[in-house]
C-alpha positions in Angstrom: 1.0 -6.2 12.9 1.4 -6.4 9.2 -1.5 -6.3 6.8 -1.8 -9.7 5.0 -2.3 -9.5 1.2 -3.3 -12.4 -1.1 -2.0 -12.1 -4.7 -3.4 -14.4 -7.4 -1.6 -13.7 -10.7 -0.3 -16.1 -13.3 2.3 -13.7 -14.8 5.3 -14.4 -12.6 6.9 -11.1 -13.6 4.0 -9.1 -12.4 3.3 -11.1 -9.2 6.9 -11.1 -8.2 7.2 -7.3 -8.7 4.0 -6.6 -6.8 4.9 -8.9 -4.0 8.4 -7.6 -3.7 7.3 -3.9 -3.5 4.6 -4.7 -1.1 6.9 -6.6 1.2 9.5 -3.9 1.1 6.7 -1.4 2.1 5.8 -3.6 5.1 3.0 -5.9 3.9 2.9 -9.7 4.3 2.1 -11.3 0.9 1.1 -14.8 -0.2 1.2 -15.5 -4.0 -0.7 -18.1 -6.1 -0.5 -18.5 -9.9 -3.6 -20.6 -10.2 -7.2 -19.7 -9.2 -8.2 -23.2 -8.2 -5.2 -23.6 -5.9 -5.8 -20.2 -4.3 -9.5 -21.1 -3.7 -8.5 -24.5 -2.1 -6.0 -22.8 0.2 -8.6 -20.6 1.8 -10.1 -23.5 3.8 -6.9 -23.7 5.8 -5.9 -20.0 5.8 -8.3 -17.2 5.0 -6.9 -14.5 7.3 -6.2 -12.0 4.6 -7.0 -8.3 4.8 -7.1 -7.9 1.0 -6.9 -9.9 -2.2 -5.4 -8.7 -5.5 -6.9 -10.9 -8.2 -6.1 -11.2 -11.9 -9.2 -12.2 -14.0 -7.7 -14.5 -16.6 -6.3 -17.3 -14.5 -5.7 -21.0 -14.9 -7.9 -23.3 -12.8 -10.8 -20.9 -12.2 -10.9 -17.3 -13.3 -10.9 -14.2 -11.1 -14.7 -13.7 -11.4 -15.4 -17.2 -10.0 -12.6 -16.9 -7.4 -14.3 -13.7 -6.2 -17.1 -16.0 -4.8 -14.6 -17.7 -2.5 -13.3 -14.3 -1.3 -16.8 -13.2 -0.6 -17.4 -16.3 1.5 -14.5 -15.4 3.7 -15.2 -11.7 3.6 -11.9 -10.8 2.0 -12.0 -7.4 0.1 -10.9 -7.7 -3.6 -9.1 -5.4 -6.0 -8.9 -6.7 -9.5 -5.6 -6.1 -11.3 -6.1 -7.2 -14.9 -5.2 -6.6 -18.5 -8.9 -6.7 -19.5 -9.7 -3.1 -20.5 -13.3 -3.7 -21.8 -16.0 -1.9 -19.8 -18.1 -5.0 -19.6 -15.5 -6.8 -17.4 -15.0 -3.7 -15.2 -18.7 -3.3 -14.7 -19.1 -7.0 -13.9 -16.2 -6.9 -11.4 -17.5 -3.9 -9.6 -21.2 -5.0 -9.7 -20.2 -8.3 -8.2 -18.7 -6.4 -5.3 -15.0 -5.8 -5.9 -13.6 -2.7 -4.2 -11.6 -1.5 -7.2 -10.5 -2.4 -10.7 -6.9 -1.6 -11.8 -5.8 -2.0 -15.4 -2.3 -3.2 -16.3 0.2 -1.8 -16.6 -0.1 0.2 -13.4 2.2 2.2 -11.2 3.0 0.4 -7.9 2.5 3.5 -5.8 -0.9 4.1 -7.4 -1.9 0.5 -6.5 -0.7 1.0 -3.0 -2.8 4.2 -2.6 -5.9 2.3 -3.8 -5.1 -0.6 -1.4 -4.7 1.7 1.5 -8.1 3.3 0.8 -9.8 -0.1 0.7 -8.0 -1.2 3.9 -9.0 2.0 5.7 -12.6 1.8 4.4 -13.0 -1.8 5.6 -11.4 -1.0 9.0 -8.4 -3.3 8.3 -5.6 -0.8 7.8 -2.6 -1.2 10.0 -2.4 1.9 12.2 1.0 1.5 13.9 4.2 2.0 11.9 7.8 1.6 13.1 11.3 2.5 11.8 14.2 1.9 14.1 13.2 3.2 17.6 10.5 5.4 16.2 6.8 4.4 16.5 3.9 6.2 14.9 0.3 5.6 15.6 -1.8 7.0 12.8 -5.1 6.8 14.7 -3.8 8.4 17.9 -1.6 10.8 15.9 1.2 10.1 18.3 5.0 9.7 17.8 7.5 8.2 20.2 11.2 7.7 19.9 12.7 5.1 22.2 9.4 5.2 24.1 9.5 8.9 24.7 6.9 11.2 23.0 8.0 13.5 20.3 6.0 16.6 19.3 5.6 17.1 15.6 3.8 19.8 13.7 0.7 18.5 11.8 2.4 18.7 8.4 5.6 17.0 9.7 3.4 14.2 11.0 1.7 13.8 7.6 5.0 13.7 5.8 6.4 11.1 8.2 3.3 9.0 7.9 3.4 9.1 4.1 7.1 8.0 4.0 6.3 5.2 6.5 3.4 3.9 4.4 5.7 3.6 1.4 8.7 2.6 3.4 11.7 1.6 1.2 10.0 3.1 -1.9 10.8 6.4 -3.5 8.1 9.0 -3.0 8.3 12.0 -5.3 8.0 15.6 -4.0 4.8 15.9 -6.1 3.2 13.0 -4.4 4.1 14.3 -1.0 2.7 17.7 -1.9 -0.6 16.0 -3.1 -1.0 13.8 -0.1 0.1 16.2 2.6 -0.7 19.7 1.3 -3.5 18.7 -1.1 -3.8 18.7 -4.9 -4.7 22.4 -4.9 -1.5 23.5 -3.2 0.2 26.3 -5.2 3.3 27.0 -3.1 6.9 25.9 -3.6 8.1 22.3 -3.4 10.7 23.5 -0.9 8.0 23.2 1.7 8.6 19.4 1.4 12.4 19.8 1.9 11.9 21.9 5.0 9.7 19.3 6.6 12.1 16.5 5.7 15.0 18.4 7.3 13.0 18.9 10.5 12.0 15.2 10.7 15.6 14.2 10.2 16.7 16.4 13.1 13.8 15.7 15.6 13.9 11.9 15.1 17.6 11.3 14.3 16.7 9.8 11.0 19.3 11.7 8.9 20.7 8.5 7.3 17.3 6.8 7.0 15.4 9.4 5.1 17.4 9.5 1.9 17.3 12.1 -0.8 16.9 10.5 -4.2 18.3 13.0 -6.8 15.7 14.3 -9.2 13.1 11.9 -7.8 12.2 12.6 -4.2 12.7 10.9 -0.8 12.9 7.3 0.5 12.6 6.2 4.1 14.9 3.1 4.3 14.9 0.2 6.7 16.6 -2.9 5.7 
């Protein structure tokens, strides 16, 4: 089941880019460009796992809209151009989970989203690509219904690629997320785990090498 994300942002360029990347990565997104319209829509549909709110919105602003999110117990991350500390302090004191200042990197936003979803117990724990299914809680992997044994680091690399499916993940990010920020070894460690995953799961043409950037697990 996909995590449902509500995006309220009046800059069409930003909302479209965020929604596109999140959908590609496996999220279900609903977008509004007006705070009042978003608030009114919640009466009929409030089954969201997370809301990404701009602060400066037509209709009602993000701070007022937060009250509606709170009513329906929807966690909130503000994504805004307001860089003053007073706005950030107000947003966090009101109860927002995080505060992201524009411009931001989409992978950074997704990492923050994942942390909120995990902390609130809403994070999707089952991922699929082709006939491969991964359960992050059970730490299990099956291919065509048959269990596949992966080493712990192989499992972590696969899970990271699945979480950012159809997006390019750099070797540096894989090293940070899988081996830890204090890792001092060679980046070839990533290449070796990728090679092993391709072989064990028959994903040779799905896990693409992006020259000078990293790797991308593709499913169209």
